[in-house]
C-alpha positions in Angstrom: -92.2 -2.0 32.0 -94.9 -1.8 34.7 -94.7 -2.2 38.5 -95.9 -5.8 38.4 -93.2 -6.8 36.0 -90.6 -5.2 38.2 -92.0 -6.9 41.2 -91.8 -10.3 39.4 -88.1 -9.7 38.7 -87.6 -8.6 42.3 -89.0 -11.9 43.6 -86.9 -13.9 41.1 -83.7 -12.1 42.2 -84.4 -12.7 45.9 -85.1 -16.4 45.3 -81.9 -16.8 43.4 -79.4 -18.2 46.0 -76.5 -18.1 43.6 -77.1 -14.4 42.9 -77.5 -13.6 46.6 -74.1 -15.2 47.5 -72.4 -13.3 44.6 -74.0 -10.0 45.7 -73.1 -10.4 49.4 -69.5 -11.2 48.5 -69.2 -8.1 46.3 -70.9 -5.8 48.9 -68.7 -6.9 51.8 -65.4 -6.5 50.0 -66.4 -3.2 48.3 -67.6 -1.5 51.5 -64.7 -2.6 53.6 -62.2 -1.7 50.9 -63.8 1.8 50.3 -63.5 2.6 54.0 -59.8 1.6 54.0 -59.1 3.6 50.8 -60.6 6.8 52.2 -58.7 6.5 55.4 -55.6 7.6 53.5 -57.4 10.8 52.3 -58.0 12.8 55.5 -59.5 15.7 53.6 -61.9 13.6 51.6 -65.0 15.6 52.9 -63.5 18.8 51.6 -62.6 17.2 48.3 -66.1 15.8 48.0 -67.6 19.3 48.4 -65.1 20.7 45.9 -66.0 17.9 43.4 -69.7 18.7 43.8 -69.0 22.4 43.1 -66.9 21.5 40.0 -69.6 19.2 38.6 -72.3 21.8 39.3 -70.3 24.5 37.5 -69.7 22.3 34.5 -73.3 21.2 34.1 -74.6 24.8 34.6 -72.2 26.1 31.9 -72.1 22.9 29.8 -72.4 24.6 26.4 -69.4 26.8 27.1 -67.2 24.0 28.2 -68.3 21.7 25.4 -67.4 24.4 22.8 -64.0 24.9 24.5 -63.3 21.2 24.5 -64.3 20.7 20.8 -62.1 23.6 19.7 -59.1 22.3 21.6 -59.6 18.6 20.7 -60.0 19.6 17.0 -56.8 21.6 17.1 -55.1 18.5 18.6 -56.0 16.5 15.5 -59.0 14.6 16.9 -62.2 14.3 14.8 -65.2 15.4 16.8 -68.8 14.2 16.0 -72.0 15.3 17.7 -74.9 12.8 18.1 -78.4 13.9 19.2 -79.6 10.4 19.9 -78.6 6.7 19.8 -79.6 6.3 16.2 -77.3 9.1 15.1 -74.4 7.8 17.2 -74.8 4.4 15.6 -74.9 5.9 12.2 -71.7 7.8 12.8 -69.9 4.7 14.1 -71.0 2.7 11.0 -69.8 5.5 8.7 -66.3 5.5 10.4 -66.2 1.7 10.2 -67.3 1.8 6.6 -64.4 4.3 5.8 -61.8 1.8 6.9 -60.0 0.7 3.7 -60.8 -3.0 3.7 -62.0 -5.1 0.8 -65.8 -5.4 0.4 -65.6 -9.1 1.4 -63.6 -8.3 4.6 -65.5 -7.0 7.6 -63.5 -5.1 10.2 -62.8 -6.6 13.6 -63.5 -4.2 16.5 -61.9 -4.5 19.9 -64.0 -2.8 22.5 -63.2 -1.5 26.0 -65.9 -1.0 28.6 -68.3 1.8 27.8 -71.7 2.4 29.4 -72.6 4.7 26.6 -72.2 1.9 24.1 -74.6 -0.2 26.2 -77.0 2.8 26.3 -77.2 3.0 22.6 -77.1 -0.8 22.1 -74.1 -0.5 19.8 -73.0 -4.1 19.8 -76.3 -5.3 18.4 -76.2 -2.6 15.7 -72.7 -3.6 14.6 -73.4 -7.3 14.7 -76.5 -6.9 12.6 -74.2 -5.4 9.9 -72.0 -8.6 10.1 -69.3 -6.8 12.0 -67.5 -8.7 14.7 -67.1 -6.8 17.9 -65.4 -8.2 20.9 -65.7 -6.9 24.5 -62.2 -7.0 26.0 -62.8 -6.2 29.7 -62.9 -9.6 31.4 -66.3 -9.0 33.0 -67.8 -7.6 29.8 -66.3 -10.5 27.8 -68.0 -12.9 30.2 -71.4 -11.3 29.9 -71.0 -11.0 26.1 -70.4 -14.7 25.9 -73.6 -15.2 27.9 -75.6 -12.7 25.8 -76.3 -10.6 28.8 -76.0 -7.0 29.8 -73.6 -5.9 32.5 -75.1 -6.3 36.0 -73.0 -3.5 37.6 -71.4 -0.3 36.3 -67.9 -1.3 37.5 -68.2 -5.1 37.9 -70.2 -6.4 34.9 -70.2 -10.1 36.0 -70.9 -9.4 39.7 -74.0 -11.7 39.5 -71.9 -14.8 38.6 -69.9 -17.3 40.6 -66.7 -19.0 39.5 -68.6 -22.1 38.6 -70.7 -20.1 36.2 -67.6 -18.8 34.4 -65.9 -22.2 34.5 -68.9 -23.8 32.7 -69.1 -20.9 30.3 -65.5 -21.1 29.2 -65.7 -24.9 29.0 -68.6 -24.6 26.6 -67.6 -21.5 24.6 -63.8 -21.7 24.6 -63.4 -25.4 24.7 -61.1 -25.6 27.7 -61.3 -28.3 30.3 -63.6 -27.4 33.1 -61.8 -25.6 35.9 -62.8 -23.3 38.7 -59.2 -22.0 39.2 -59.6 -18.2 38.7 -56.0 -17.5 37.5 -56.4 -20.2 34.8 -59.7 -18.7 33.7 -58.2 -15.3 33.5 -55.2 -16.5 31.6 -57.5 -18.2 29.1 -59.3 -14.9 28.5 -55.9 -13.2 28.1 -54.8 -15.6 25.4 -58.0 -15.4 23.4 -58.2 -11.6 23.6 -54.5 -11.0 22.9 -55.1 -12.0 19.3 -58.1 -9.7 19.1 -56.0 -6.7 20.3 -53.2 -7.4 17.8 -55.4 -7.9 14.8 -58.3 -5.4 15.4 -59.0 -2.8 12.7 -60.8 -0.5 15.1 -60.8 0.1 18.8 -63.8 1.5 20.7 -63.7 2.9 24.2 -65.6 5.1 26.5 -64.5 8.3 28.1 -64.3 8.7 31.9 -63.5 12.5 31.7 -62.8 15.1 29.0 -60.7 18.1 29.8 -62.0 21.4 28.3 -58.9 23.5 28.4 -56.6 20.9 26.9 -58.9 19.0 24.5 -57.8 15.7 26.0 -59.6 12.9 27.6 -59.0 10.3 30.3 -59.7 6.6 30.4 -59.2 4.5 33.5 -58.8 0.7 33.5 -57.2 -2.0 35.7 -56.7 -4.7 33.1 -54.9 -2.8 30.4 -57.6 -3.4 27.7 -58.4 0.3 27.6 -54.8 1.1 26.6 -54.8 -1.7 24.1 -57.8 -0.5 22.1 -56.7 3.1 22.1 -53.0 2.4 21.2 -52.8 -0.6 18.9 -55.6 -0.3 16.2 -55.2 2.2 13.4 -58.6 3.7 14.2 -59.9 4.6 17.7 -63.4 5.7 18.4 -64.3 7.2 21.9 -67.9 7.3 22.9 -68.6 10.2 25.4 -71.7 11.3 27.2 -71.8 15.1 26.8 -71.8 15.6 30.5 -68.4 13.9 31.0 -66.5 17.2 31.1 -64.1 18.8 33.5 -62.6 22.3 33.2 -58.9 21.5 33.6 -56.3 19.1 34.8 -56.5 20.2 38.4 -60.2 19.2 38.3 -59.1 15.8 36.9 -56.6 15.1 39.6 -59.3 15.8 42.2 -61.9 13.6 40.6 -59.4 10.7 40.1 -58.5 10.8 43.8 -62.2 10.2 44.5 -63.2 7.9 41.6 -60.8 5.0 42.2 -61.4 4.9 45.9 -65.2 4.9 45.4 -65.2 2.5 42.4 -62.6 -0.1 43.1 -61.2 0.8 46.6 -57.8 1.8 45.1 -55.9 5.0 45.6 -55.5 5.2 41.8 -56.5 2.8 39.0 -53.7 0.8 37.5 -53.8 2.6 34.2 -54.9 6.2 34.3 -54.6 7.2 30.6 -54.6 10.7 29.2 -55.0 11.1 25.5 -54.5 14.4 23.7 -53.7 13.5 20.1 -53.7 10.6 17.6 -50.6 8.5 17.6 -48.5 8.3 14.4 -50.5 6.6 11.6 -53.7 6.6 13.7 -57.1 8.2 13.4 -58.9 9.3 16.6 -62.6 10.1 16.8 -64.8 11.3 19.7 -68.6 10.9 19.4 -70.3 13.2 21.9 -73.7 11.9 22.7 -76.8 13.9 23.9 -79.5 11.2 23.9 -81.7 13.1 26.4 -79.0 14.7 28.5 -79.9 18.3 27.4 -83.5 17.6 28.4 -82.3 16.1 31.7 -80.1 19.2 32.3 -83.2 21.4 32.2 -85.3 19.2 34.5 -85.6 18.8 38.3 -83.2 15.8 37.9 -80.3 17.9 36.7 -78.1 17.0 39.6 -78.0 13.4 38.4 -75.7 14.6 35.6 -73.0 15.2 38.2 -72.4 11.5 38.4 -68.9 10.2 37.7 -70.0 6.6 37.3 -68.1 5.1 40.2 -70.9 2.6 41.2 -70.5 3.4 45.0 -74.2 4.0 45.4 -75.0 0.6 44.0 -72.7 -1.1 46.6 -74.1 1.0 49.4 -77.8 0.5 48.5 -79.5 -2.2 50.6 -82.0 -2.7 47.8 -79.5 -3.1 45.0 -77.6 -5.5 47.2 -80.6 -7.8 47.2 -81.6 -7.4 43.6 -78.5 -7.0 41.4 -78.5 -4.9 38.2 -80.5 -7.2 35.9 -83.7 -6.8 38.0 -83.8 -3.1 37.0 -84.0 -4.1 33.3 -82.1 -0.9 32.4 -78.5 -0.2 31.4 -78.2 2.0 34.5 -79.3 0.3 37.7 -79.3 1.0 41.5 -80.1 4.5 42.9 -78.4 6.6 40.2 -79.8 4.3 37.6 -83.3 4.7 38.9 -83.0 8.4 38.4 -81.2 8.7 35.1 -83.1 5.8 33.5 -86.3 7.7 34.1 -84.7 11.0 33.1 -83.1 9.7 29.9 -85.5 7.0 28.7 -88.9 8.2 30.0 -91.8 7.2 32.3 -91.4 3.5 31.6 -88.6 3.5 34.2 -90.4 5.6 36.8 -91.3 2.4 38.9 -87.5 1.8 39.5 -87.5 4.7 42.0 -89.8 2.7 44.2 -87.0 0.2 44.8 -85.5 2.4 47.4 -85.6 2.6 51.2 -84.7 6.3 51.0 -82.2 5.5 53.8 -79.6 8.0 52.4 -76.8 5.4 52.1 -76.4 6.3 48.4 -75.9 10.0 49.1 -73.4 9.2 51.9 -71.4 7.0 49.5 -71.5 9.4 46.5 -68.0 11.0 46.0 -69.6 14.1 44.5 -72.4 14.4 47.1 -75.4 13.9 44.8 -78.6 14.1 46.7 -79.9 10.9 45.4 -82.8 10.5 47.9 -84.1 13.8 46.8 -83.8 12.8 43.1 -85.6 9.5 43.8 -88.4 11.4 45.5 -88.7 13.6 42.4 -88.9 10.6 40.1 -91.6 9.1 42.3 -93.5 12.4 42.0 -93.3 12.1 38.2 -90.7 14.9 37.8 -88.8 13.3 35.0 -88.3 15.3 31.8 -89.8 13.6 28.8 -89.6 16.5 26.5 -88.0 20.0 26.6 -91.5 21.5 27.0 -92.9 19.0 29.5 -91.2 18.4 32.8 -93.9 16.3 34.4 -94.4 13.0 32.6 -97.2 11.8 34.9 -99.7 13.2 37.2 -98.6 13.9 40.7 -97.2 10.7 42.2 -96.9 9.1 38.8 -94.4 6.6 40.0 -96.8 5.2 42.7 -99.4 2.4 42.6 -103.0 3.3 43.4 -102.7 1.7 46.8 -99.6 3.8 47.6 -101.3 7.0 46.4 -104.4 6.3 48.5 -102.3 5.7 51.6 -100.2 8.9 51.1 -103.3 11.0 50.6 -104.7 9.7 53.8 -101.4 10.2 55.6 -101.1 13.8 54.4 -104.5 14.7 55.7 -103.8 13.2 59.1 -100.3 14.8 59.3 -101.7 18.2 58.6 -103.7 18.2 61.9 -101.5 18.1 65.0 -104.0 16.4 67.4 -105.1 13.9 64.8 -101.5 13.0 64.0 -100.6 12.6 67.7 -103.6 10.3 68.1 -102.6 8.2 65.0 -99.2 7.6 66.6 -100.8 6.0 69.6 -102.5 3.4 67.3 -99.7 3.1 64.7 -99.0 -0.5 65.9 -102.2 -1.6 64.3 -100.5 -0.9 60.9 -98.1 -3.8 61.5 -101.0 -6.2 61.2 -101.4 -5.0 57.6 -97.8 -4.7 56.3 -95.5 -6.8 58.5 -95.1 -10.5 57.4 -96.2 -12.3 60.6 -96.9 -15.9 60.1 -100.5 -15.4 61.3 -101.1 -12.9 58.5 -99.3 -14.7 55.6 -101.8 -13.4 53.1 -101.1 -9.8 53.8 -97.7 -9.4 52.2 -99.2 -10.4 48.9 -101.7 -7.5 49.3 -99.2 -4.8 50.3 -96.0 -6.0 48.4 -94.0 -5.2 51.5 -93.4 -8.6 53.0 -91.5 -10.1 50.1 -88.2 -8.9 51.5 -88.8 -6.5 54.5 -89.7 -6.8 58.1 -91.3 -3.9 59.9 -89.9 -3.4 63.5 -92.4 -3.6 66.3 -93.4 -0.2 67.6 -92.1 1.1 70.9 -94.5 1.5 73.8 -94.5 5.3 73.8 -94.3 7.9 71.0 -91.4 10.3 71.0 -93.8 13.1 71.9 -94.8 11.2 75.1 -91.2 10.5 76.0 -90.3 14.1 75.6 -93.1 15.3 77.7 -92.2 12.8 80.4 -88.8 14.4 80.6 -87.0 11.3 79.4 -85.2 12.9 76.5 -81.5 12.4 76.4 -78.7 14.7 75.2 -80.3 18.1 75.0 -77.9 19.9 72.7 -78.3 23.6 72.2 -77.8 25.0 68.7 -74.5 26.4 69.7 -73.4 23.0 71.1 -74.4 21.2 67.9 -72.4 23.7 65.8 -69.4 23.2 68.1 -69.6 19.4 67.9 -69.8 19.5 64.1 -66.9 21.9 63.9 -64.8 19.5 66.0 -65.6 16.7 63.6 -64.7 18.7 60.6 -61.5 19.9 62.1 -60.4 16.3 62.8 -60.7 15.6 59.1 -59.2 18.8 57.8 -56.5 17.9 55.3 -53.5 20.2 55.9 -50.6 19.3 53.7 -47.5 18.5 55.6 -44.2 20.3 54.9 -42.9 17.3 52.9 -46.1 17.1 50.8 -45.7 20.8 49.6 -42.1 20.5 48.6 -41.0 20.3 44.9 -39.2 17.1 44.0 -35.8 18.8 44.1 -36.5 20.1 47.6 -37.7 16.7 48.8 -34.5 15.1 47.5 -32.7 16.4 50.7 -34.5 13.7 52.6 -35.9 10.3 51.9 -39.6 11.0 52.8 -41.0 10.9 49.3 -38.8 8.0 48.3 -39.8 6.0 51.3 -43.5 6.8 50.7 -43.2 5.9 47.0 -41.6 2.5 47.7 -44.1 1.7 50.4 -47.1 2.5 48.1 -45.7 0.7 45.1 -45.2 -2.5 47.2 -48.9 -2.3 48.3 -50.0 -2.5 44.7 -47.8 -5.5 43.9 -44.9 -3.5 42.4 -41.3 -4.0 43.2 -38.4 -1.6 43.7 -34.7 -2.2 42.7 -32.4 0.4 44.2 -29.4 1.3 42.0 -27.1 4.1 40.9 -26.7 5.6 37.4 -23.4 3.7 36.9 -24.8 0.4 38.0 -28.1 0.6 36.2 -27.3 -1.4 33.1 -25.5 -4.1 35.1 -28.5 -4.4 37.4 -30.8 -4.9 34.5 -28.5 -7.4 32.9 -28.5 -9.4 36.1 -32.3 -9.4 36.3 -32.7 -10.5 32.6 -30.1 -13.3 33.0 -31.9 -14.6 36.1 -35.1 -14.9 34.1 -33.4 -16.4 31.0 -34.3 -13.4 28.9 -32.1 -12.7 25.8 -34.2 -10.0 24.1 -35.8 -6.8 25.3 -38.0 -4.0 24.0 -36.0 -1.0 25.0 -36.8 2.7 24.9 -33.8 4.4 23.2 -31.1 6.2 25.2 -32.0 4.5 28.5 -29.3 1.9 28.9 -25.9 1.2 27.5 -26.8 -1.0 24.6 -23.2 -2.0 23.8 -22.9 -3.4 27.3 -26.2 -5.2 26.8 -25.0 -6.7 23.5 -21.7 -7.9 25.1 -23.8 -9.7 27.8 -25.8 -11.4 25.0 -28.9 -9.3 25.3 -30.4 -8.2 22.0 -32.5 -5.0 21.8 -35.6 -4.0 19.8 -36.9 -0.5 19.6 -40.1 -1.6 17.9 -43.2 -3.3 19.4 -43.1 -7.1 19.3 -45.7 -9.2 21.2 -43.2 -12.0 21.4 -40.8 -10.0 23.6 -41.3 -10.8 27.3 -39.6 -7.7 28.9 -39.9 -4.0 28.2 -37.6 -1.3 29.6 -38.7 2.4 29.7 -37.7 5.6 31.4 -40.5 6.9 33.6 -41.1 10.7 33.4 -41.8 10.9 37.2 -43.1 9.0 40.2 -46.0 9.8 42.5 -45.3 9.2 46.2 -48.8 8.9 47.6 -50.0 6.3 45.1 -46.8 4.5 44.1 -47.5 5.4 40.4 -45.1 6.2 37.6 -45.8 8.3 34.5 -45.1 7.0 31.0 -45.6 9.1 27.9 -45.4 8.4 24.2 -42.0 8.7 22.5 -39.4 7.0 20.3 -39.2 3.3 20.0 -42.8 2.5 20.9 -42.2 3.1 24.6 -45.9 2.9 25.4 -46.1 -0.6 23.9 -43.0 -1.6 25.9 -44.9 -0.9 29.1 -48.0 -2.6 27.8 -47.5 -5.6 25.5 -44.7 -7.3 27.5 -45.2 -9.7 30.5 -42.6 -7.8 32.6 -42.2 -4.0 32.7 -38.9 -2.5 33.9 -39.2 1.3 34.5 -36.2 3.5 35.2 -37.0 6.3 37.6 -34.8 9.0 39.2 -35.3 9.6 42.9 -35.2 13.3 42.3 -38.3 13.0 40.0 -40.7 11.7 42.6 -43.6 14.1 43.2 -45.8 14.2 46.3 -49.2 13.6 44.7 -51.0 13.2 41.4 -52.1 16.9 41.5 -48.4 17.9 41.5 -47.5 15.6 38.6 -50.5 15.7 36.3 -49.5 18.8 34.4 -46.5 16.9 32.9 -48.9 15.2 30.5 -50.0 18.4 28.6 -47.5 18.2 25.8 -47.8 14.4 25.1 -50.0 12.7 22.5 -50.8 10.0 25.0 -49.6 9.4 28.6 -50.4 7.0 31.4 -50.0 6.8 35.1 -49.1 3.2 35.9 -49.9 2.0 39.4 -48.6 -1.6 39.7 -49.1 -4.5 37.4 -52.4 -5.1 35.5 -55.1 -6.8 37.6 -58.7 -7.8 37.7 -61.3 -8.9 40.2 -64.2 -9.6 37.8 -64.6 -13.3 38.9 -66.1 -13.5 42.4 -64.2 -10.4 43.4 -60.9 -12.5 43.6 -57.8 -10.4 42.8 -55.8 -11.8 40.0 -52.5 -10.1 38.9 -51.6 -10.0 35.2 -54.4 -9.7 32.7 -53.9 -7.9 29.4 -51.0 -5.7 30.6 -47.8 -6.8 32.3 -48.0 -9.1 35.3 -44.9 -7.6 36.8 -43.7 -4.1 37.4 -40.2 -3.4 38.6 -39.0 0.1 39.2 -35.3 0.7 39.0 -35.0 3.6 41.4 -31.8 5.5 40.5 -29.9 7.6 43.0 -28.5 10.4 40.9 
């Protein structure tokens, strides 16, 4: 890819009115939602710096943490594979697929959850070339797969499409009557993909984070498809970039508090799943991919490996907001994509770094404080590692056109001489005649490339130097005054835990603060609370079931009085059955500041009871509500698989329109028991 090809795609993107509308809608909602989400986290600046330090430590000592993770994961019963590049990763996947015990005439069906690593290695194409059917199950990924496209955004794959595009696609590919009703389109995808989940031979997912000291890993999804592909098929393969490591569960709690807010404007993703071991009668594999990451780690672009793939920099970037992801012609787009594409895939992607205003919005939005403008400048200077011995893939300024190089050389010579630079400022307005798209100079934008999408502001009458010398400067802060002002701003955001937040659940039971907070937060995420006592619990649930005309439930053992249920005409199953509409489980705990409940594996297919049914009823004791995720996360250590559930399943993959109920339950009711 050369600069002219990139510019051609830029012009096509800017001229696409459908794309511009879709991108504007995504940007407005994401940015407003992110601000609101972080308002509930007063110490987010401190958390951001802690997250940066954690990621820096992990990348600096990556070999140590990788070895620790591999040892612990292997002890947990997970099979670990190492792949040096995409070809080796694909070979490993095909070997695992080939080992599934099917007849030679029967090709396996693969249900796949969202994974940027799989896009990076072009896995779907490799599988399909072997005659293997692979189905993307995230709604956005499913849409772009039907269109034979790549995702246009790390988090929202179909961000470039409007509802009319999806309506026409489903009409043509799935044979439904044309409709632009988003809930109907979502339900159609649910019905088609439900059969895929239930019959898949293999599930493939990505890995959001791996935890070195437990050997477990974390996957976050809103729709429930991630849970489906890791729970239902007899074989699960997780694809993991080697940098996706954290040291411990405390690190994970911190990262999750930042990831959801940055990625989807939520306090916590609907399904935050932690996996430590295979389930009964299941194989689990993790493929740890290098594919240039070791090289990148020893290059000037090392800091780009701190990325937690939230997509916040894409939403903040004024350039990405005009172009969309496909213009970059890379798996990874936007500011972070411009860096890691050049770092992982070579000099072909160096021109992407020119698509940046270097305004710093990406750094400001990054939840782990990656200095993206600095990284982009390094890519422009040709400092992308193409081999372990060679850090500079081009001559100095390798990412620049000859016109840009000539201008910068001239500028550097002028800027090195104080008087010459001062003189140049007085005549800088002449430069507008060359690069600003005035109607009288319509031919000039084609010469410079600037005027396709940018206007240069007119210069002020006086330079800053002249204004300063005239004594017209405003707000003369001394260094001490600046430090004092910054200190005041930091103090106003210092997150000091309140007395209620530092209590244990038992201590908090003496007042209703945590209970009230939990109820408030659960309602915000479309959950419902039913207050009850231990003695009334079964009767309350019977009343709920009868009001819905439900005569059969999937019940976790030893939660309700099954004899009373039977007397009321309610039959009970302790095994997963997709035909059952309601599942009843006992939650391990609640989390007050997010409205989440924790479910773990156990007897009677309890994870499926909270996943396969249309309605999930969870029994939770008031005394088992914890203040925050960091207080509760250590409860998952001894489980094979666990999930923090934050409301019913949801998606916003079509025109950023929230739709409740996708692959997981459309209703979550928490029976809050006063014990």
